[in-house]
N, CA and C atoms as a LAMMPS dump frame, in Angstrom:
ITEM: TIMESTEP
0
ITEM: NUMBER OF ATOMS
543
ITEM: BOX BOUNDS ff ff ff
-5.0000000000000000e+02 5.0000000000000000e+02
-5.0000000000000000e+02 5.0000000000000000e+02
-5.0000000000000000e+02 5.0000000000000000e+02
ITEM: ATOMS id mol type element x y z
1 1 1 N -5.659 30.188 15.374
2 1 2 C -5.4 28.79 15.084
3 1 3 C -4.154 28.37 15.857
4 2 1 N -4.218 27.158 16.419
5 2 2 C -3.11 26.635 17.199
6 2 3 C -2.769 25.229 16.722
7 3 1 N -1.514 25.001 16.489
8 3 2 C -1.061 23.673 16.109
9 3 3 C -1.178 22.752 17.324
10 4 1 N -1.7 21.54 17.126
11 4 2 C -1.854 20.595 18.222
12 4 3 C -0.517 19.959 18.58
13 5 1 N -0.31 19.736 19.848
14 5 2 C 0.862 19.005 20.328
15 5 3 C 0.629 17.516 20.088
16 6 1 N 1.691 16.751 19.945
17 6 2 C 1.562 15.311 19.733
18 6 3 C 0.71 14.662 20.82
19 7 1 N 0.839 15.119 22.048
20 7 2 C 0.069 14.545 23.16
21 7 3 C -1.434 14.779 23.009
22 8 1 N -1.828 15.75 22.198
23 8 2 C -3.249 16.05 21.988
24 8 3 C -3.866 15.236 20.844
25 9 1 N -3.063 14.489 20.124
26 9 2 C -3.551 13.768 18.951
27 9 3 C -4.232 12.445 19.308
28 10 1 N -4.076 11.997 20.537
29 10 2 C -4.728 10.77 21.015
30 10 3 C -4.454 9.56 20.131
31 11 1 N -3.213 9.37 19.751
32 11 2 C -2.828 8.225 18.934
33 11 3 C -2.754 6.978 19.805
34 12 1 N -3.008 5.834 19.182
35 12 2 C -2.929 4.563 19.892
36 12 3 C -1.485 4.089 19.948
37 13 1 N -1.193 3.176 20.852
38 13 2 C 0.131 2.584 20.95
39 13 3 C 0.251 1.371 20.042
40 14 1 N 1.454 0.839 19.928
41 14 2 C 1.722 -0.303 19.057
42 14 3 C 0.895 -1.517 19.48
43 15 1 N 0.799 -1.778 20.789
44 15 2 C 0.031 -2.935 21.253
45 15 3 C -1.427 -2.837 20.84
46 16 1 N -2.031 -1.669 21.001
47 16 2 C -3.423 -1.503 20.603
48 16 3 C -3.56 -1.599 19.083
49 17 1 N -2.603 -1.02 18.35
50 17 2 C -2.62 -1.106 16.88
51 17 3 C -2.666 -2.57 16.451
52 18 1 N -1.86 -3.41 17.095
53 18 2 C -1.811 -4.834 16.738
54 18 3 C -3.156 -5.517 16.979
55 19 1 N -3.919 -5.054 17.979
56 19 2 C -5.183 -5.7 18.361
57 19 3 C -6.402 -5.231 17.569
58 20 1 N -6.405 -3.978 17.131
59 20 2 C -7.629 -3.443 16.536
60 20 3 C -7.841 -3.948 15.111
61 21 1 N -9.081 -3.855 14.678
62 21 2 C -9.448 -4.289 13.325
63 21 3 C -8.78 -3.385 12.29
64 22 1 N -8.219 -4.023 11.274
65 22 2 C -7.55 -3.292 10.198
66 22 3 C -8.46 -3.177 8.988
67 23 1 N -8.112 -2.252 8.117
68 23 2 C -8.779 -2.165 6.827
69 23 3 C -8.303 -3.345 5.98
70 24 1 N -9.208 -3.964 5.203
71 24 2 C -8.861 -5.18 4.457
72 24 3 C -8.015 -4.886 3.215
73 25 1 N -6.829 -4.335 3.463
74 25 2 C -5.932 -3.902 2.386
75 25 3 C -4.526 -4.415 2.685
76 26 1 N -3.881 -4.988 1.672
77 26 2 C -2.474 -5.377 1.76
78 26 3 C -1.73 -4.618 0.665
79 27 1 N -0.559 -4.132 1.021
80 27 2 C 0.311 -3.437 0.061
81 27 3 C 1.448 -4.385 -0.309
82 28 1 N 1.671 -4.558 -1.602
83 28 2 C 2.748 -5.403 -2.118
84 28 3 C 3.778 -4.495 -2.777
85 29 1 N 5.017 -4.565 -2.313
86 29 2 C 6.093 -3.775 -2.912
87 29 3 C 6.94 -4.696 -3.788
88 30 1 N 6.876 -4.459 -5.087
89 30 2 C 7.515 -5.292 -6.107
90 30 3 C 8.88 -4.719 -6.482
91 31 1 N 9.928 -5.245 -5.842
92 31 2 C 11.311 -4.861 -6.177
93 31 3 C 11.575 -3.366 -6.048
94 32 1 N 11.253 -2.812 -4.894
95 32 2 C 11.484 -1.387 -4.626
96 32 3 C 12.932 -1.194 -4.183
97 33 1 N 13.624 -0.252 -4.816
98 33 2 C 15.042 -0.012 -4.54
99 33 3 C 15.273 0.939 -3.377
100 34 1 N 14.445 1.952 -3.251
101 34 2 C 14.681 3.013 -2.27
102 34 3 C 14.127 2.654 -0.9
103 35 1 N 15.014 2.623 0.067
104 35 2 C 14.583 2.337 1.435
105 35 3 C 13.75 3.477 2.005
106 36 1 N 13.953 4.693 1.505
107 36 2 C 13.094 5.805 1.923
108 36 3 C 11.656 5.57 1.448
109 37 1 N 11.494 5.07 0.236
110 37 2 C 10.157 4.745 -0.266
111 37 3 C 9.518 3.646 0.579
112 38 1 N 10.287 2.631 0.918
113 38 2 C 9.768 1.524 1.733
114 38 3 C 9.303 2.054 3.085
115 39 1 N 10.126 2.862 3.728
116 39 2 C 9.761 3.433 5.025
117 39 3 C 8.527 4.306 4.937
118 40 1 N 8.416 5.08 3.88
119 40 2 C 7.24 5.94 3.696
120 40 3 C 5.97 5.119 3.537
121 41 1 N 6.056 4.007 2.825
122 41 2 C 4.882 3.142 2.658
123 41 3 C 4.472 2.562 4.013
124 42 1 N 5.425 2.151 4.824
125 42 2 C 5.105 1.651 6.165
126 42 3 C 4.376 2.717 6.987
127 43 1 N 4.863 3.918 6.924
128 43 2 C 4.254 4.999 7.701
129 43 3 C 2.828 5.28 7.238
130 44 1 N 2.592 5.261 5.936
131 44 2 C 1.251 5.446 5.407
132 44 3 C 0.366 4.262 5.786
133 45 1 N 0.908 3.054 5.731
134 45 2 C 0.144 1.863 6.114
135 45 3 C -0.284 1.948 7.577
136 46 1 N 0.573 2.471 8.424
137 46 2 C 0.228 2.665 9.834
138 46 3 C -0.891 3.698 9.971
139 47 1 N -0.778 4.794 9.262
140 47 2 C -1.752 5.886 9.381
141 47 3 C -3.163 5.446 9.014
142 48 1 N -3.286 4.494 8.076
143 48 2 C -4.604 4.095 7.587
144 48 3 C -4.977 2.659 7.958
145 49 1 N -4.332 2.115 8.999
146 49 2 C -4.675 0.786 9.53
147 49 3 C -4.713 -0.298 8.455
148 50 1 N -3.637 -0.388 7.681
149 50 2 C -3.523 -1.395 6.632
150 50 3 C -3.13 -2.727 7.271
151 51 1 N -3.669 -3.829 6.757
152 51 2 C -3.404 -5.149 7.331
153 51 3 C -1.926 -5.518 7.312
154 52 1 N -1.27 -5.332 6.164
155 52 2 C 0.124 -5.768 6.07
156 52 3 C 0.789 -5.161 4.845
157 53 1 N 2.107 -5.177 4.89
158 53 2 C 2.931 -4.812 3.745
159 53 3 C 3.725 -6.054 3.371
160 54 1 N 3.661 -6.447 2.096
161 54 2 C 4.427 -7.579 1.585
162 54 3 C 5.618 -7.028 0.813
163 55 1 N 6.799 -7.419 1.225
164 55 2 C 8.051 -6.953 0.634
165 55 3 C 8.587 -8.061 -0.264
166 56 1 N 8.829 -7.748 -1.54
167 56 2 C 9.161 -8.785 -2.504
168 56 3 C 10.438 -8.486 -3.278
169 57 1 N 11.158 -9.572 -3.598
170 57 2 C 12.343 -9.46 -4.436
171 57 3 C 13.452 -8.674 -3.762
172 58 1 N 13.951 -7.627 -4.449
173 58 2 C 15.074 -6.838 -3.923
174 58 3 C 14.642 -5.819 -2.868
175 59 1 N 13.355 -5.744 -2.579
176 59 2 C 12.864 -4.8 -1.582
177 59 3 C 13.501 -5.124 -0.225
178 60 1 N 14.126 -4.143 0.377
179 60 2 C 14.782 -4.345 1.678
180 60 3 C 13.738 -4.571 2.769
181 61 1 N 14.173 -5.203 3.847
182 61 2 C 13.28 -5.508 4.964
183 61 3 C 13.792 -4.873 6.257
184 62 1 N 12.877 -4.607 7.191
185 62 2 C 13.288 -4.166 8.526
186 62 3 C 13.961 -5.337 9.256
187 63 1 N 14.708 -5.088 10.293
188 63 2 C 15.116 -3.754 10.738
189 63 3 C 16.203 -3.204 9.825
190 64 1 N 16.099 -1.946 9.528
191 64 2 C 17.047 -1.3 8.642
192 64 3 C 17.05 0.196 8.955
193 65 1 N 18.235 0.716 9.206
194 65 2 C 18.383 2.126 9.583
195 65 3 C 17.811 3.068 8.533
196 66 1 N 18.01 2.761 7.259
197 66 2 C 17.515 3.631 6.182
198 66 3 C 15.992 3.59 6.083
199 67 1 N 15.392 2.424 6.272
200 67 2 C 13.928 2.325 6.267
201 67 3 C 13.373 3.09 7.464
202 68 1 N 14.018 2.938 8.604
203 68 2 C 13.543 3.573 9.836
204 68 3 C 13.491 5.098 9.736
205 69 1 N 14.385 5.696 8.923
206 69 2 C 14.416 7.158 8.783
207 69 3 C 13.061 7.726 8.374
208 70 1 N 12.354 7.035 7.492
209 70 2 C 11.056 7.539 7.05
210 70 3 C 9.886 6.793 7.696
211 71 1 N 10.104 5.562 8.117
212 71 2 C 9.028 4.79 8.76
213 71 3 C 8.75 5.302 10.169
214 72 1 N 9.766 5.833 10.822
215 72 2 C 9.628 6.371 12.176
216 72 3 C 8.909 5.41 13.129
217 73 1 N 9.278 4.129 13.07
218 73 2 C 8.706 3.15 13.987
219 73 3 C 7.524 2.374 13.435
220 74 1 N 7.024 2.723 12.262
221 74 2 C 5.855 2.028 11.702
222 74 3 C 6.153 0.568 11.355
223 75 1 N 7.428 0.209 11.225
224 75 2 C 7.755 -1.197 10.973
225 75 3 C 7.479 -2.048 12.214
226 76 1 N 7.311 -1.41 13.35
227 76 2 C 6.969 -2.125 14.586
228 76 3 C 5.465 -2.346 14.703
229 77 1 N 4.667 -1.468 14.133
230 77 2 C 3.211 -1.584 14.257
231 77 3 C 2.588 -2.349 13.089
232 78 1 N 3.047 -2.115 11.892
233 78 2 C 2.453 -2.727 10.698
234 78 3 C 3.07 -4.11 10.464
235 79 1 N 2.214 -5.117 10.292
236 79 2 C 2.705 -6.452 9.97
237 79 3 C 3.337 -6.446 8.586
238 80 1 N 4.393 -7.217 8.422
239 80 2 C 5.031 -7.329 7.122
240 80 3 C 5.555 -8.745 6.932
241 81 1 N 5.66 -9.133 5.662
242 81 2 C 6.16 -10.454 5.288
243 81 3 C 7.071 -10.262 4.086
244 82 1 N 8.154 -11.044 4.033
245 82 2 C 9.045 -10.992 2.877
246 82 3 C 8.81 -12.215 1.991
247 83 1 N 8.785 -11.994 0.671
248 83 2 C 8.692 -13.062 -0.326
249 83 3 C 9.834 -12.874 -1.321
250 84 1 N 10.439 -13.972 -1.745
251 84 2 C 11.541 -13.834 -2.707
252 84 3 C 11.042 -13.371 -4.072
253 85 1 N 9.768 -13.659 -4.387
254 85 2 C 9.186 -13.151 -5.626
255 85 3 C 7.797 -12.579 -5.34
256 86 1 N 7.402 -11.644 -6.164
257 86 2 C 6.073 -11.053 -6.034
258 86 3 C 5.004 -12.081 -6.389
259 87 1 N 5.323 -12.989 -7.3
260 87 2 C 4.362 -14.033 -7.665
261 87 3 C 3.991 -14.895 -6.458
262 88 1 N 4.953 -15.176 -5.579
263 88 2 C 4.658 -15.942 -4.361
264 88 3 C 3.682 -15.181 -3.468
265 89 1 N 3.874 -13.881 -3.347
266 89 2 C 2.977 -13.054 -2.532
267 89 3 C 1.561 -13.082 -3.113
268 90 1 N 1.462 -12.966 -4.428
269 90 2 C 0.156 -12.991 -5.091
270 90 3 C -0.535 -14.329 -4.851
271 91 1 N 0.213 -15.422 -5.012
272 91 2 C -0.365 -16.752 -4.791
273 91 3 C -0.917 -16.887 -3.38
274 92 1 N -0.166 -16.421 -2.384
275 92 2 C -0.647 -16.506 -1.004
276 92 3 C -1.918 -15.684 -0.811
277 93 1 N -1.925 -14.461 -1.322
278 93 2 C -3.092 -13.604 -1.148
279 93 3 C -4.321 -14.142 -1.874
280 94 1 N -4.122 -14.766 -3.023
281 94 2 C -5.262 -15.347 -3.736
282 94 3 C -5.873 -16.501 -2.94
283 95 1 N -5.055 -17.272 -2.228
284 95 2 C -5.612 -18.343 -1.391
285 95 3 C -6.41 -17.774 -0.231
286 96 1 N -6.134 -16.513 0.126
287 96 2 C -6.862 -15.832 1.201
288 96 3 C -8.001 -14.975 0.653
289 97 1 N -8.315 -15.153 -0.641
290 97 2 C -9.46 -14.49 -1.298
291 97 3 C -9.31 -12.98 -1.472
292 98 1 N -8.083 -12.498 -1.631
293 98 2 C -7.849 -11.088 -1.943
294 98 3 C -8.007 -10.874 -3.445
295 99 1 N -8.491 -9.704 -3.809
296 99 2 C -8.483 -9.27 -5.201
297 99 3 C -7.236 -8.409 -5.368
298 100 1 N -6.436 -8.739 -6.356
299 100 2 C -5.118 -8.136 -6.521
300 100 3 C -5.152 -7.123 -7.669
301 101 1 N -4.681 -5.913 -7.38
302 101 2 C -4.627 -4.859 -8.394
303 101 3 C -3.219 -4.278 -8.472
304 102 1 N -2.651 -4.301 -9.672
305 102 2 C -1.373 -3.628 -9.899
306 102 3 C -1.67 -2.157 -10.128
307 103 1 N -0.858 -1.304 -9.563
308 103 2 C -0.989 0.135 -9.816
309 103 3 C -0.034 0.418 -10.972
310 104 1 N -0.633 0.458 -12.161
311 104 2 C 0.178 0.525 -13.378
312 104 3 C -0.662 1.079 -14.524
313 105 1 N 0.012 1.662 -15.491
314 105 2 C -0.646 2.195 -16.68
315 105 3 C -0.686 1.1 -17.739
316 106 1 N -1.909 0.625 -18.031
317 106 2 C -2.091 -0.399 -19.063
318 106 3 C -3.238 0.025 -19.976
319 107 1 N -3.433 -0.73 -21.038
320 107 2 C -4.483 -0.377 -21.991
321 107 3 C -5.892 -0.542 -21.427
322 108 1 N -6.037 -1.254 -20.306
323 108 2 C -7.372 -1.387 -19.724
324 108 3 C -7.38 -1.102 -18.216
325 109 1 N -6.512 -0.187 -17.795
326 109 2 C -6.491 0.212 -16.387
327 109 3 C -7.807 0.876 -16.003
328 110 1 N -8.172 0.696 -14.741
329 110 2 C -9.304 1.411 -14.16
330 110 3 C -8.74 2.686 -13.545
331 111 1 N -9.282 3.823 -13.889
332 111 2 C -8.824 5.056 -13.263
333 111 3 C -9.195 5.014 -11.774
334 112 1 N -8.288 5.456 -10.938
335 112 2 C -8.49 5.38 -9.492
336 112 3 C -9.816 5.997 -9.071
337 113 1 N -10.19 7.122 -9.664
338 113 2 C -11.447 7.763 -9.275
339 113 3 C -12.664 6.9 -9.633
340 114 1 N -12.499 5.939 -10.55
341 114 2 C -13.586 5.032 -10.918
342 114 3 C -13.518 3.697 -10.174
343 115 1 N -12.453 3.45 -9.46
344 115 2 C -12.27 2.18 -8.744
345 115 3 C -13.175 2.129 -7.521
346 116 1 N -13.902 1.02 -7.368
347 116 2 C -14.814 0.847 -6.238
348 116 3 C -14.337 -0.296 -5.35
349 117 1 N -13.588 -0.003 -4.291
350 117 2 C -13.101 -1.071 -3.42
351 117 3 C -14.223 -1.771 -2.656
352 118 1 N -15.382 -1.133 -2.561
353 118 2 C -16.511 -1.731 -1.857
354 118 3 C -17.069 -2.952 -2.59
355 119 1 N -16.676 -3.168 -3.831
356 119 2 C -17.117 -4.337 -4.593
357 119 3 C -16.352 -5.598 -4.179
358 120 1 N -15.342 -5.439 -3.335
359 120 2 C -14.473 -6.55 -2.94
360 120 3 C -14.403 -6.618 -1.412
361 121 1 N -14.259 -7.824 -0.892
362 121 2 C -14.098 -7.97 0.55
363 121 3 C -12.697 -7.582 1.01
364 122 1 N -11.701 -7.976 0.202
365 122 2 C -10.306 -7.709 0.547
366 122 3 C -9.545 -7.361 -0.727
367 123 1 N -8.672 -6.35 -0.645
368 123 2 C -7.892 -5.95 -1.815
369 123 3 C -6.408 -5.867 -1.468
370 124 1 N -5.6 -6.089 -2.488
371 124 2 C -4.16 -5.903 -2.377
372 124 3 C -3.718 -5.064 -3.57
373 125 1 N -2.811 -4.135 -3.301
374 125 2 C -2.292 -3.261 -4.35
375 125 3 C -0.803 -3.511 -4.514
376 126 1 N -0.381 -3.685 -5.761
377 126 2 C 1.027 -3.901 -6.079
378 126 3 C 1.614 -2.592 -6.589
379 127 1 N 2.697 -2.165 -5.967
380 127 2 C 3.44 -0.98 -6.403
381 127 3 C 4.801 -1.451 -6.885
382 128 1 N 5.207 -0.955 -8.069
383 128 2 C 6.398 -1.474 -8.714
384 128 3 C 7.649 -0.638 -8.555
385 129 1 N 8.695 -1.2 -9.071
386 129 2 C 10.035 -0.626 -9.076
387 129 3 C 10.033 0.805 -9.598
388 130 1 N 10.882 1.625 -9.002
389 130 2 C 10.921 3.053 -9.315
390 130 3 C 11.219 3.36 -10.785
391 131 1 N 11.939 2.49 -11.461
392 131 2 C 12.291 2.718 -12.867
393 131 3 C 11.363 1.951 -13.816
394 132 1 N 11.154 0.672 -13.538
395 132 2 C 10.438 -0.201 -14.47
396 132 3 C 8.974 -0.44 -14.127
397 133 1 N 8.513 0.035 -12.995
398 133 2 C 7.13 -0.203 -12.604
399 133 3 C 6.906 -1.644 -12.187
400 134 1 N 5.664 -2.082 -12.257
401 134 2 C 5.305 -3.449 -11.908
402 134 3 C 5.716 -4.355 -13.063
403 135 1 N 6.423 -5.45 -12.742
404 135 2 C 6.877 -6.379 -13.778
405 135 3 C 5.687 -6.921 -14.565
406 136 1 N 5.86 -7.114 -15.875
407 136 2 C 4.767 -7.548 -16.748
408 136 3 C 4.198 -8.895 -16.308
409 137 1 N 5.056 -9.82 -15.85
410 137 2 C 4.566 -11.119 -15.387
411 137 3 C 3.652 -10.954 -14.179
412 138 1 N 3.94 -9.957 -13.36
413 138 2 C 3.132 -9.66 -12.183
414 138 3 C 1.818 -9.013 -12.612
415 139 1 N 1.882 -8.076 -13.544
416 139 2 C 0.673 -7.431 -14.069
417 139 3 C -0.28 -8.493 -14.604
418 140 1 N 0.255 -9.483 -15.316
419 140 2 C -0.573 -10.533 -15.911
420 140 3 C -1.249 -11.415 -14.863
421 141 1 N -0.677 -11.52 -13.664
422 141 2 C -1.275 -12.332 -12.596
423 141 3 C -2.283 -11.544 -11.759
424 142 1 N -2.273 -10.243 -11.9
425 142 2 C -3.201 -9.407 -11.131
426 142 3 C -4.616 -9.555 -11.684
427 143 1 N -5.591 -9.249 -10.834
428 143 2 C -6.99 -9.277 -11.257
429 143 3 C -7.36 -8.046 -12.078
430 144 1 N -6.542 -7.023 -11.987
431 144 2 C -6.784 -5.798 -12.732
432 144 3 C -5.693 -4.789 -12.442
433 145 1 N -5.767 -3.66 -13.115
434 145 2 C -4.805 -2.578 -12.912
435 145 3 C -5.548 -1.287 -12.613
436 146 1 N -4.959 -0.521 -11.738
437 146 2 C -5.495 0.789 -11.376
438 146 3 C -4.481 1.832 -11.791
439 147 1 N -4.972 2.908 -12.346
440 147 2 C -4.103 4.004 -12.781
441 147 3 C -4.514 5.285 -12.075
442 148 1 N -3.536 6.023 -11.615
443 148 2 C -3.782 7.327 -11.008
444 148 3 C -3.818 8.352 -12.139
445 149 1 N -4.93 9.044 -12.322
446 149 2 C -4.991 10.038 -13.398
447 149 3 C -3.923 11.114 -13.205
448 150 1 N -3.219 11.427 -14.284
449 150 2 C -2.182 12.46 -14.255
450 150 3 C -2.357 13.341 -15.486
451 151 1 N -2.091 14.608 -15.322
452 151 2 C -2.359 15.54 -16.415
453 151 3 C -1.166 16.41 -16.795
454 152 1 N -0.024 16.198 -16.164
455 152 2 C 1.158 16.998 -16.462
456 152 3 C 2.033 16.355 -17.519
457 153 1 N 3.293 16.733 -17.535
458 153 2 C 4.221 16.24 -18.551
459 153 3 C 4.889 14.931 -18.159
460 154 1 N 4.921 14.589 -16.889
461 154 2 C 5.592 13.365 -16.433
462 154 3 C 4.663 12.174 -16.575
463 155 1 N 5.262 11.002 -16.677
464 155 2 C 4.495 9.783 -16.923
465 155 3 C 4.229 8.96 -15.669
466 156 1 N 4.813 9.378 -14.532
467 156 2 C 4.639 8.579 -13.327
468 156 3 C 4.835 9.438 -12.085
469 157 1 N 4.472 8.84 -10.957
470 157 2 C 4.674 9.458 -9.649
471 157 3 C 5.647 8.605 -8.855
472 158 1 N 6.271 9.185 -7.861
473 158 2 C 7.111 8.424 -6.951
474 158 3 C 6.263 7.34 -6.299
475 159 1 N 6.851 6.186 -6.044
476 159 2 C 6.088 5.052 -5.502
477 159 3 C 5.467 5.377 -4.146
478 160 1 N 6.168 6.088 -3.289
479 160 2 C 5.576 6.403 -1.981
480 160 3 C 4.41 7.385 -2.121
481 161 1 N 4.486 8.267 -3.101
482 161 2 C 3.379 9.189 -3.371
483 161 3 C 2.198 8.402 -3.94
484 162 1 N 2.469 7.519 -4.902
485 162 2 C 1.41 6.68 -5.473
486 162 3 C 0.719 5.855 -4.395
487 163 1 N 1.5 5.25 -3.519
488 163 2 C 0.926 4.437 -2.443
489 163 3 C 0.044 5.3 -1.546
490 164 1 N 0.519 6.486 -1.197
491 164 2 C -0.283 7.379 -0.358
492 164 3 C -1.605 7.74 -0.999
493 165 1 N -1.589 8.031 -2.28
494 165 2 C -2.81 8.407 -2.994
495 165 3 C -3.791 7.234 -3.032
496 166 1 N -3.314 6.058 -3.416
497 166 2 C -4.184 4.884 -3.548
498 166 3 C -4.717 4.449 -2.193
499 167 1 N -3.861 4.439 -1.186
500 167 2 C -4.302 4.025 0.147
501 167 3 C -5.331 5.002 0.698
502 168 1 N -5.063 6.289 0.593
503 168 2 C -6.032 7.265 1.112
504 168 3 C -7.356 7.149 0.369
505 169 1 N -7.319 7.051 -0.948
506 169 2 C -8.541 6.97 -1.737
507 169 3 C -9.351 5.727 -1.344
508 170 1 N -8.676 4.604 -1.206
509 170 2 C -9.361 3.357 -0.842
510 170 3 C -9.903 3.441 0.577
511 171 1 N -9.105 3.944 1.499
512 171 2 C -9.543 4.128 2.889
513 171 3 C -10.788 5.016 2.942
514 172 1 N -10.758 6.12 2.228
515 172 2 C -11.883 7.056 2.21
516 172 3 C -13.145 6.376 1.68
517 173 1 N -13.013 5.662 0.553
518 173 2 C -14.176 5.002 -0.053
519 173 3 C -14.723 3.898 0.848
520 174 1 N -13.847 3.108 1.47
521 174 2 C -14.307 2.041 2.365
522 174 3 C -14.997 2.603 3.6
523 175 1 N -14.458 3.659 4.166
524 175 2 C -15.022 4.218 5.382
525 175 3 C -16.247 5.081 5.107
526 176 1 N -16.335 5.635 3.914
527 176 2 C -17.537 6.382 3.526
528 176 3 C -18.718 5.418 3.473
529 177 1 N -18.472 4.2 2.969
530 177 2 C -19.514 3.182 2.925
531 177 3 C -20.008 2.873 4.336
532 178 1 N -19.084 2.655 5.275
533 178 2 C -19.493 2.283 6.632
534 178 3 C -20.183 3.437 7.351
535 179 1 N -19.848 4.668 7.017
536 179 2 C -20.494 5.816 7.642
537 179 3 C -21.918 6.008 7.107
538 180 1 N -22.135 5.578 5.858
539 180 2 C -23.466 5.725 5.249
540 180 3 C -24.381 4.544 5.551
541 181 1 N -23.813 3.479 6.114
542 181 2 C -24.617 2.258 6.367
543 181 3 C -25.552 2.441 7.554
């Protein structure tokens, strides 16, 4: 077994990334404190051709040295928009016909393994603050909530880990549909 060199990975450049069709997914970051988490979400969004990242409230914006540490340039490829409140981001996405899902534990959350993104043309996922999660007012404006099944002693996952899990799962389900068509 041989590890591939970066030159063998055949990755596209930023210009081509901007031109190609994206997956119909927007990530909304609701008052995220950690710039490392923000950068990690950008990098994951780049890896899975996500349409955009919406940065809301206290969430820091590029250009930022701390975000760049984990984004490694993904803030240049992935489109992003800043909103002073998450509610403003939701309102804009609803006018564009997105179905909005908070990633949060609620009494009627859909478990991620049961979530079918193919039932929607476009989806947006809200990831909340590292301590308080998605604000309740934001949860109430969402079309639904998705929960990542967990079986250990902890009650939550790091936001960048949660985003990676949800994005990969949604990407896999959307692309599995197109491969079977």
